[in-house]
GUTOR-40290 format. One record per residue: x, y, z of N, C-alpha, C, CB in turn. Coordinates in pm, whole numbers, plus 32768, in hexadecimal, padded with zeros to 4 digits. Glycine has a CB too. Layout:
XYZXYZXYZXYZ
...
This chain:
99A0D0919CAC995DD0CB9CC099AFD1609C839930D0A99D44
9A02D1709CCB9A40D2469D1A9AC8D2069C889AB3D2719E56
9ADAD1B59CBE9B5AD1A59C209B53D1989BD49BABD1649BFA
9A9DD1A89B979A9ED1A09AFB9A57D24A9B089A2BD0FE9A9D
9A05D2739B699A25D31F9B039AA8D3299B2199CCD3CF9B3A
9B0AD3329B6A9B95D38E9B689BD3D3629AF29C01D37C9BEB
9BD0D2FD9AC49BCFD29E9A4D9BB7D30799D79B52D2209A56
9B40D33099F29ADCD351995F9B4BD3F1994E99E0D3769988
9B82D43B99E69B59D49099D69BD3D4A899EC9AF2D4BA9A03
9C3DD46199EE9CBCD42999BF9C9CD45399189CD3D36D99EB
9CB2D41F98C79C8FD3D398299C6DD47098119BF2D336980B
9BCED4AE982F9BF8D51E98239C4CD58C97F79BF7D51D9850
9C82D595987A9D00D5D498CD9D69D5E798319D50D5479968
9DB0D553985A9DF1D52197B79DF4D55B97519DBED4C1977B
9D71D57097069D42D55C96B09D31D5E996A09CE7D50196B0
9D50D66196EF9D59D71D96F29DE4D71296DC9D29D78B9798
9E0FD6C2972E9EBED6E1971E9F16D68F96E19F05D6E8979A
9EF6D65996929EF3D5F596109EF1D63995879E6FD5979613
9E89D68C959F9E55D6EA95579E91D763953A9DF4D7019584
9EAED76D95C89EDBD83095D09F67D86F95E59E94D87B9656
9F8AD7F7967B9FF8D7E89650A05FD7D0963EA002D7FB9647
A06CD74695F7A0BCD70195D7A119D74D954BA072D68195C7
A106D76A9529A141D7979485A1BFD80F94CBA09AD80193F9
A163D84A9550A1CDD8A5958CA26AD88795BDA18FD8D295F9
A256D7FB95D1A2A7D7AE9627A2F2D72895C8A23FD77996A8
A2D3D746955AA35CD6EA94DBA3CCD70B951AA378D72A941B
A3FED68B94E5A4B0D6C994D4A4E4D6969474A521D6A89547
A535D6A39442A55FD670939BA4AED656935FA5DFD5A79399
A44AD697935CA3C5D65292E0A37FD5D6934CA424D5E6921B
A3ABD5E793B4A375D55A9418A324D5959488A400D4F8946A
A2BED56E9479A258D58294E2A252D4DC9524A1B3D5C39497
A23DD51895B8A1EBD4999600A171D48195D5A1D5D4A5968D
A15DD3F69618A0D2D3D095BCA090D3AE965FA0DCD3269523
A038D3F096A3A037D40297189FE8D36F971E9FFDD491974E
9F78D34896D69F22D2F896C49F6ED27F96BB9ED1D31A965E
9FD0D23396AA9FFED1D896A0A06ED1D09739A02FD1D9960E
A08BD2169789A066D20F982F9FE6D1F6987FA082D2839862
9FB4D21C98749F09D21198899ECED16198C19EB7D23A97CC
9EBDD167980B9EC3D0E897E79EF4D06997F69ED3D0F097AC
9F7AD05A98059FBDD01598349FBACFDF98E5A01ED04F9804
9FCED04D99379FBED06999889F36D03299B29FDED0D39982
9ED6D01199929E48CFD5998B9E16CF56997A9E11D0059939
9E82CF6698F69E70CE9F98D39EE8CE40991F9E91CE739800
9F3FCEA099739F9DCE3699D29F31CE3C9A75A073CE8B99F0
9EFFCE9E9A639EB1CE829AFB9E44CE7B9B009EBACED49B5C
9DEBCE349A739D6FCE6C9A639D42CDC29A1F9D66CF1499F7
9D8ACDA999C99D77CD4799639D3CCDBE98DD9CF9CCBB99A0
9D40CD5598779D34CD6B97E29CADCDCD97FD9D1ECCCC9775
9C2ECDA798079BCECDB597FE9BB3CE5E981E9B9BCD4E9844
9BF0CE9A987B9C11CF2998F29C6FCF5998819C6FCF0899B8
9CC6CF1A98669D26CF6C982A9CEBCFBB977A9DB4CEF8981D
9C90CF5497209C50CF3E96DE9BEACFB696BC9C30CED69707
9B71CFB397879B42D021972C9B86D0C3975E9A8DD01F9735
9BDDD08C97919C1BD15C97B59C5ED17297169CDED17F9868
9C92D11096D29C9FD12496729C48D13796289CD4D0ED9657
9BE2D0DB960E9B96D0D795919B4FD1B195AE9AF3D01E959D
9B35D1E296169AF8D26D96349B76D2B496429A92D27B96BD
9BF1D2B1966F9C4AD2E8965E9C46D31995959CBAD28496A6
9C40D29A956E9C5CD2AD94C49C04D2EA94849C68D2359473
9B97D2EA94AE9AEBD31094739B16D3A9949D9A35D2B994DD
9B4CD40295309B35D46A95439B96D49294D09B3FD49595CC
9C22D45C94F29C7ED490948D9C6ED4A493EB9CE1D441949C
9BF1D43393CF9BA7D425932D9B8CD4C493119AF4D3BA9325
9B54D51D938E9B08D58C938A9B1CD5EB935D9AEDD5AC93D6
9BEBD5EE93619C1ED66993319C47D64492B69C88D6AA9381
9C47D5DF927C9C65D5A891F39BF4D54591A69CE9D5569206
9B5BD5C0919C9AFAD55E914C9B12D51E90D59A90D596912D
9B7AD55B90799B81D515900C9BC1D4828FF79BB7D5648FC5
9BDDD460906D9BFDD3B790769BCFD39991139CC2D388905A
9B41D3DA90EF9B25D34591979B26D2DB917D9A95D32C91F1
9B4FD2E892119B3FD21892259BCBD1CB92549B1AD1B89166
9C3AD23E91E99CA1D21391FC9CFED205926F9CC5D23D91BB
9CFFD25692E49D34D26A932E9CF0D1E493B19D2DD3039333
9C4FD21393A99C05D19D93E79C2FD0FB93AB9B60D1BC93C9
9C6AD0C693339C76D05493369CF1D05C937E9C6BD01292BF
9D5BD0BA93429E10D0AE939B9DEDD0B294009E92D1239395
9DD2D0F794259DD3D0EC94ED9D6FD0C094F39DD7D1729562
9CE7D05394DA9CC4CFDB95419D23CF3194DC9BCFCFCF954D
9D7BCF5994A19DE8CF0494919E2FCEC995099E41CF459448
9E84CF6094F39ECACF9D956C9E83CF5D95E99EC0D048956F
9E2ECF6895FB9DDDCF4E96749DF6CE9796B59D2ACF72963B
9D94CE5196169DD5CDE496119E44CD9D963C9DDDCDE095CA
9EC7CDE895BC9F16CDA195DC9FA3CDBB96A79F4ECDAD953B
9F3ECE5696CA9F63CE35975A9F43CDCA97BB9F44CE8C9794
9E87CDA9979A9E69CD3697F39E89CC8C97D69DDBCD449803
9EE1CCC097469EDDCC1B97149F86CBFC97839EF3CBFC9619
9FE0CC67978DA082CC3C97D3A065CC609880A127CCBF9782
9FE5CC4C98909FDDCC78992EA029CC0299769F2FCC88996F
9FEDCBAF9940A022CB30999BA0B4CACE998A9FB1CACA9989
A0CFCB159936A18DCB179906A1B1CB6F992BA1CCCB1B9875
A1CDCBF39960A240CC3899B9A1E8CC579A2AA294CCCA9977
A254CC9D9A6AA23CCCA59B06A1D7CD519AE2A303CCAD9B87
A169CD5C9AE0A0FCCDB59AF4A0DFCE239B62A0A0CD699AFA
A16FCDF69BDAA14CCE869C34A1CDCED09C22A129CE6F9CEC
A222CE7C9BC5A2D9CEE19BD9A2C7CF519B75A393CE769B99
A324CFB39B8AA307D01E9B46A34ECFED9AC3A336D0A69B8B
A36CCFB79AD7A3F5CFB59A5CA3ABCF8599E5A48CCF389A7E
A38CCEE99A28A2EDCEC999BEA2A6CF369965A266CEA39A24
A280CF6F99C9A1EECFBE998BA24CD0499935A15DD00C9A37
A2C0D0519933A2DAD0B398D0A322D0779825A346D11B9926
A348CFD3988DA36FCF8797FAA2F7CF8097C5A3B4CEEC97FA
A294CF7D97F6A207CF499795A1E7CFBE974FA171CF1397EE
A1E7D04597B5A1C1D0BE976CA21AD0D896FCA1BED13297C2
A241D0BA96DBA2CBD0EA9673A2CAD07A95FAA381D0E096D3
A28ACFF395E5A26BCFD595B4A205CFBB957CA28ECFBF95C3
A188D00295ECA13CD0309580A0F3D091952BA113D00E9588
A16AD1349566A16FD175954CA1DED17494A7A174D1A895BF
A24ED0D394B6A27ED0C19463A22CD0B693BFA2B9D0689498
A1D0D07593D6A186D01793A5A0EAD04C9365A17FCFB39417
A0A6D08F93F9A052D10693DAA056D1739374A053D1439437
A0A3D1CA93AAA0A2D236935FA0E2D20A929BA10ED2A693C7
A0F5D1C89273A136D1D391F4A0EBD1649180A1DBD1B1920F
A083D12091FEA037D0E291B19FDBD15F91979FFBD05D91ED
9F8BD1B091E99F60D22291F99F77D29B91989F86D2389265
9FCFD2A291A8A021D2DA91049FF4D2AA9085A0BFD2AB90F5
A010D2139082A02DD1C690199F8BD1E48FCDA062D11A904B
9F1DD1C490319E9DD1A6900F9E8CD2498FE69E36D157908E
9E92D296903E9E38D3438FE39EA2D3838F7A9E14D3F39075
9F17D3298F6E9F4AD38D8EDF9F57D2ED8E98A00FD4118EEC
9F33D2928E9B9F6AD2478E3D9FECD2158DFE9F43D26B8E02
A056D20F8E2FA0CCD1EA8E0FA0F0D1788E55A120D2498E1E
A17AD1618E27A19FD0C28E7DA1DCD0D18F1DA22FD0638E1A
A1B7D0888F3FA1A1D0338FEDA277D0678FFFA15FCF0D8FE4
A292D0158FB8A338D03F8FD9A38AD0798FEDA371D03B8FBD
A38DD0D08F5FA3AAD1788F95A369D1AB8FE9A39AD1DE8F3F
A2FAD1B28FF3A2C6D20B909EA2EFD1C0910FA20DD21B90C0
A30BD16290F0A311D129918EA3C9D13991A3A2C7D057919E
A405D1479140A46ED1A19143A477D239914EA4A1D18990E7
A431D26490CFA417D310910FA3FCD33E91A4A393D34D90CE
A368D30A91DBA346D3239236A2D6D2CB92A9A331D384920B
A352D259929FA30FD1F29306A392D22B9367A2FED12592D3
A41FD1FA9359A482D20893C1A4A2D26E941AA4DFD1F99393
A4A8D29F93C8A4B7D35D941BA414D3689462A4CED417936D
A3B5D3559416A336D350949CA314D2FE94FFA2C2D34C9476
A35DD26494DEA383D2159588A3BCD24E95B5A3C7D19B95A9
A44AD27995AEA4B1D2B6961FA45AD2FE9686A524D32995DC
A422D350964BA3E4D3EB965AA3B0D3D6968EA3ACD4409611
A32ED35F9682A2ACD37296ACA2EAD2F0975DA20DD32D9609
A349D2B1973AA392D24297ABA3DBD2B39815A422D1C39752
A3FDD35597FCA431D35F9849A3CFD3B89883A4A7D3739835
A363D3ED985CA2E8D43F9877A2B3D3A898CBA27ED48C97D4
A2BDD34198C7A27ED2F698FEA2A4D2DE99A5A286D29098AA
A33ED2CC99A4A3B7D2A49A02A350D3429A60A49FD2B299AD
A36CD3BB9A4BA309D40C9AB5A289D4019AAEA313D4939AB2
A212D3D09A67A179D3D69A80A151D3809AC3A128D3D39A1C
A192D2FF9AD7A17DD25A9B03A14DD2579B6AA1EED1FE9B11
A1A7D2929BACA1BED27D9C54A14FD2CA9CA1A25CD2BF9C8D
A14CD3289C66A0ADD35F9CB7A039D3289C71A08DD4149CB2
A031D3099BF39FC6D2C79BCC9F99D26D9C149FD2D29C9B69
A026D23F9C38A01AD1A09C919FECD1B39D03A0A0D14C9CB2
A016D2139D469F9DD23B9D8E9F56D25A9DE79F77D2219D8C
9F1AD27B9D619EA7D2D19D839E16D2839D3C9EC9D3779D40
9E51D23E9C9B9DE8D1D49C999DFBD17A9CF79DDDD1909C22
9E69D1109D209E5ED0879D5B9EA0D0C99DD89EAFCFF79D08
9E53D1069E7F9E7DD0F79EC39ED4D0759EF59E37D1209EE7
9F27D0789F4C9F2AD00F9F7D9ED5CFCAA0029F98D0139F86
9ED5CF189FF09E6ACED9A0379DF4CECF9FC19E3ECF35A0C3
9DE5CF409F9A9D55CF0A9F2F9DA2CEE59ECE9CD2CF829EEE
9D1BCE539E9A9D64CDDD9E589D2ECDF99DAE9D2CCD2F9EA9
9D5DCE179D839D32CDF49CD29CEECD7F9CB79DB1CDDF9C6B
């Protein structure tokens, strides 16, 4: 129960940060996708259903900032949560390197997919244009954000 409330509040905070501050910390035109840090963490530690719930909530709240394309972010981040949960038993879910790699891969897939669905453009061109830079930047931010998130959401000795 406690973790669920913390996750809802954290998603709300990330929506605020992604919509207001991410534009100010762009590097080379790329912004980190903060949802692609939290969703794989939840997927690797709690499973696919928890990550899909977090992804859907994050996407639904992010869609509120883009009402013309309502549902696209909810779809993309729910799929990202499913993907994170699907690899849970195949990688070291407690290792920081695995979590950073999962964040980068999900950013590599989710960011161009969302841009493609919003614009109707070609996925491959958008993958090259938006995906790689965003994935690298998201991985760098994940390297800083994941250690405190792990300690805060999943304290030592608490079984997930």
